[in-house]
N, C-alpha and C positions, 0 to 999 in steps of 0.2 A: 444797028449791031456798034461796040465802043470804038470808037477813033482808037487811031495809032497814036502811043503816046510814050515817050522812054522812062524806063523804067530805073530810078531814082535812088529808091533802098534796098532793093535787093537784083540788084540787076543781072542774066546769065552769063557771069567770065566763072568759067572752073577756078576753083583750087583762088578766088578772091581772099579767106583768107587769109589764108597766105602772105605775109609783110609784101614779101618779092614780088609775089603776084601782083595787090594790091602795087606795089610804085609805078611798075611796068604800065599799068592804067592811072596813072599822075594819083596816085595815093601819093599824099602830105603837100603836094604842089595847091593844091588848093588855098590849105592853111599861109603855107610861102605867099600868093601872093597874096593874102588878106594881109597880111603887113602891110601891106604898101598902103591900107588906110588906114586913117585912126578909127578907135575904138566909137569913137561917138558915130561915126561914119557906115561899119558892120553893124554896128543898133538899128542904124535908119533902115540899111537895107533889108534884114530881116523885118522891121516894121512894113514896110513894100513888098516884104514876098505875100504879108498876112497869114500866115506861119500859125498857126493855131494847135496848139498842146495836143499830143494824141494819147495819152494818158486817162482822157474821162471827160474833163473839164470844160474842153476846147477852150483855153484861156490864151487869146494872141500872147505870142513870147515874145517880140520883138516890146513892146509894152509889160511883159513882165520884164524886163533886162534890163528897163530902163530904171524900173524902180530899187535901182542896185545903185547905193551911194557913189559917188565919184572919189577918185583918190587912187594913187599905189598903194600909200602907207595906214592902208583898213585893209587891217585883216576882212577877208572875205572867203567864203564858198561857195561852192557848187556840187549838189547831191542831183544822182542820175538814178530817178525810179526805174530798176526794172525788179518791181515787188509782183508786179504779176502775178494776183492771188485773183482776178477777176475770175469766175465761172463762165467758159465759155471764150475766152482770150487766152491766147498761145503765141502771140502774135512774135515778142521782143526776144526770144527767144531763137526764133528765124535770124535776127538780127547776131546775136550774139553769136551762133554759127556758122554765119553764112558770111557774114560783111561787118567784124569787128571793128576792121580799126576805121572806118565810116561811122562810128561811134566816137571815137578815140578822137579821131581828127577834124570832128562836132565839138567834142569837149575840149581840144584848144584854140580855136574858135569864140567859141563862149566865153572860153578863161580870159583871151586876151582884148576881148569886149569888154568884162565887165570889169579888167582887172582880179583878178583870182588868182588862184598861186596853189589853190590844193581843192580837187573834187575829186569824190567821193563814189563810188557804183555801187549801189545795194540794188541787191539781189537774192529773188525771195531763196529760203533754204535748200526746199527742193529741188532745184536748181544744178546737181552735183557738176554733171554735163557741162553747161553752158558755163558757170563757174572755172574750170576748167580751160576749158576753149577759153574763155574770156582772158583768162589769167596769162596765157601763155601769146594770146596778141600783143598785148601789155608787154608781156615782160622784151619779146621783140619790138616794141615801140623804145621801150628804154633803151636797149641793145644798139639802137642804129641811133641814137641820140635825136629822137620825137618827140620825147615826153621828159622834162625832170631836168636837172644844172647840164646836162648836155645841149641841151635847146638855143643855148643860148651863144655855142661854138655850130653848131649846127645852121641855122639861120640867121647868121649875124645879128641877133637881137639883145636888147639888158632884160628880157624875161623868162620866166622861165614856168612851167606847172604840174606839181606833182598830183600822179592820180592812184586811188586806192579802191580795191572790190570789196565793200563791205555783206558779208553772210548774212541774211535773215535768217531765222529763227522759227519761218513756218505760222504766222502769225497777218489774218488779210488784214487788220489792222492798220500796219506796219507800210501799206498803201498808202494809205492818206500823210500828206506832204510832212505834217506837225510829229506825228508819229512816229515816221519813219528818222525824225531827225535824233526822237526820243531813243530812235532804238541803237542809232551808230555813236550815242552820247552813251550807251552801255546801261541804258535804261529801261524798265516798263515801255510798252510803245502805245502811252496813251496820249492819243489827240491835245495840244493845246488852245487856248482859247484865243481865240484873234477878234480883234486885232491886241496884240503887236505882232504884226503879220512876219514868214521867215525876211523879207529883205529887211526890215528892220530889226528882229532881233530872231538869228536863225539855231545854225548848230555854235554849241557853248555862248550864248549870248549874242552871237557876232551875224554881219547879213551873210546872208543863204539864201539861193537862189536855185528849187524845186524844180528837174523838166524831167520828161517821160525821156525814154531807149529811145524810143520813135522819132520823140522831135527833137531831139537831139542830132541822131542818124539826120535828120532833114539837111542839114547846116552847111554841111560842104555839097550839097548838091544845089541849094540854092546859089551856092556863089560860083558852082563851077559852069553854070548856065545863067546865074542873072535873074532877080528879081523877075523882072518884064517877063523872062517863056517861062517859067516859074506858076506868075498868074494867069494863066495860058493853059494852063492844065486843070483839069476838073472843075468846082462848082465856082464863081466868082466871092462867095462867102468862107469859105473852107478852101483855096485853090489846093496843087499839089494829085500827089497819090495818098494810100492810104492801104497797109496793112491791112484785108479782111479775114474774121480766121474765121474760117464755115465749117461749124461741126453737126448733129444731127441727122435727120431725113436727109441725105442728098446724095447722090451717087459719086459724088467728086468731092469728097471733104478738103478743108484743108486753109492756109495760107496761101492769097493772090493779093497782089500790086496791083491794084488798079486807080484811078480821075477817083474822084471826090463827086458825089453826083450824081451815079452810076444808076437806073433804077433797079432798085431789091428785086426786082420777078428777072430781071436779067442774070444779075449777078447768078440765082439759085438757079434759071435753070438752061443760060446761055453757058455761063460759064460750068457751075457745080454740078452738069447733065443730069437736072431735073430730082424727084424721089425717086427713091425705090419700086418698083412693082406700078407703075406709074397713078397712083396712088395721091392725093388733094391734098393742100395744105389745111391746116386747121391754123395754127398759131405759128410768128416766129420773134423771134428776141433780136432784136437789133444789136444791140452794142455790148454784150455778154449781163449775165443775169439781173443786176440791179436796175436798168434798163425797161420801162413798162412796154408788156407786150403789143404785137398787131396781128388784127384778122385776119384771115385771106383776103377778105375784102381790101381790106387795106394793103396788104401784100403788092396790091393787083399795080395802085397809084405810087405807094411810097420810093423816095427818092435818096440815096445813099449817102447824103449830108447834111449837118448838123440843122440848120437854119429850115431845111424843108422836111425834117424830122419834129424839132420842135414844133411846128406849125399844126401836126398831126397825137400830138402830145405822148410824143416818147423823144429816145435824142439818140446820138450815133452812139457817145459814150467810148468804148474800146475797139469799135468795130467786129468785135465778138458776135457772128449772128448764128444763135442758136434755128432751127427748121423744126419743126411739130409736124407729122403727117395726120392723114382725116383719124387714126388708130389711137392717138396718142392721147392717155388721160393726165388732164391739165392737174385734177384736184391732185393729182400724185405727184406733178409739178411742180407745181406750188409748193407744198406741203415739204416736196426738198430742197425745193428754193429756204423756204423758211426757215428749216432745222440750217441749212447753212450761217441764216445770217446770224441767228438766234448763239449757236456755239462762237460765232467769231465777235462778237459783240465782246467791246474791252471791259462794259460794267459800266466805265464811266458818268452816261448820263442815267439816269433812272427812265425816262419813256422808249428806249432802246434798251435798258437791261430788262426794264418789266413787259414793255411794249411784245418785243422779240419772242419772248417766253410763250405770254397771251397767244400768240397769232400760231406760233407749232404749236402749242396744246388742243387749239380752238380746228385746224386742220387733219389733226392725227384722228380729232374726235370724228373730222366728214369720212376723212378716208377708212375708218373703220364701223363705218355706217353709226357712230350714235349721236350723230349730231341734230340740231333742226335750225329749221326754217331761222331763229332771231340771231343763226350763226355767222349769216352771210354779211346781213346789214352791224352784226358787233366786229368783225375781222374787216368791212369799210371804215367803219369809226375806230377801231385804233389803228388804221394803219395812217386814217389823217389826225390821229392825235401821236404820232410821231415823228413824221414830216418837218424838217423846219424847226425841232424843239431839242437837237442834241448842238453838238459843239461842233462832233464832224458830220461827214455825208453820210457815215453809214447806217444811221438812219432813214433816211433815206430809200435807201440803197434799199435796205429791208424792208420798206412800204410802197415804193413804187409797184414792184410785181407780182405782191399779193392785192395790192388794190387794182391793181389795171387788169387780174385777172378774173376776179371776181363781179367785176363790173361790167366788163365784155365778153368774158362765157358764163354769165351767171344761170343761166339754164342747164349749163355741166354741173356747175355746184349744186346745184336745186335737184336731180338728179339722185344726190345720197343723201337726201332727208327721204328717213321713216314717214310714211303719212301720220304715223301713231305720234310724231318729233315733231310736225304742225306745233309750232307755236304762234297759239292767239296772244296780244300784251289785254291785261286787261285795265290796266289807267286811260283814264282818254282825256288831253288835256287843247282843252277848245277846241272839241271835236276830231281832233285830229289822233290819230294810235300815239302809242310813242317814238321819240326822236331815238337812235342811236349813242346819245352819252346817254337817256335816258333806261333805255334796256342793260349797260354795263349798269347801272343803278342797279337796277332789278334782276341782274344775274346772279 
């Protein structure tokens, strides 16, 4: 069973979104205590905590902060990523609704550490309710003097930070950090070529750090309990808690704050009440639809932290766990995922723009019963030719699930091929059948 632990992100305190309740529970006092430290000491404490990004990439947060140039005479920005458009991910909105002031306090700490005077919270356009809730919390924080010019009087410091909420327009690609910055600038959300990286050339050409909502919300908790205590929670390589958003075929779907490194089987059966009607698991996506799936056998031993999952060929991603039971049609699941990434491709890179469309067309053919045996190798080959060949990670996000489902559940895809559509390669190369690349040429 999961050992007792302190909830750091969503503590069970009624009405914590109310600024007065937040203040009664030492709200904004953590930021006041942080002001006794130098900015470098703040960054080093975050480094010591081993906090890793919660938006999908898992990059060390303190290290990212250290990339920002020093000096208060330099215009610098913080962009907080609350786009949350990854299918299967719905954790950030819990913070916006139930603990928005801890997010704001985390922004203040991050801003002080990096010498930033302006921060933008980018929230997906469909989150109308949560945008309103966060705006209310931000307005209250301004009124109390915790944000903006009144900070100098409230905290007795020569430092102030303004925070702005930017509403997105519903494009998945704007969850990518450089496309997010383009969107904030009022441009089309095209990812930028890197280098230069945001810490060198970010918003309006100025140094910028981009962090996820959950990542920033962890920061006050780290300083409240101390990095040493934070390190004791969860997996050694990725300490702390995670907001696991569990959906699909479980009896109790929802968002659960739990230590990293918990067994996936324990999350599904002990926390979420198991599979409805006592059915068996067929597949699980561990971190949002862009992550490769796990088989039922892999679920038995899977541990929910990045280091453990990467060893079995997948990733923690956004910790959006999607559970599929034995009756799930995985060919249709793969088709639906492929449709999403084809629809959301910004079209800037040829492999992604064309490849996502090819994968969707092939999967449509399989679902309709018109596929041939060559289609399965063709799908894998197309996915391989998208991966790592695009400016941003959407190409990988589109390729990984398709390749994962086809390779791990190939027999299920083969059942969708009619015997009359079996393809036998005619060309022989050095005594071998056609490779997938040759199949594309023959297609």
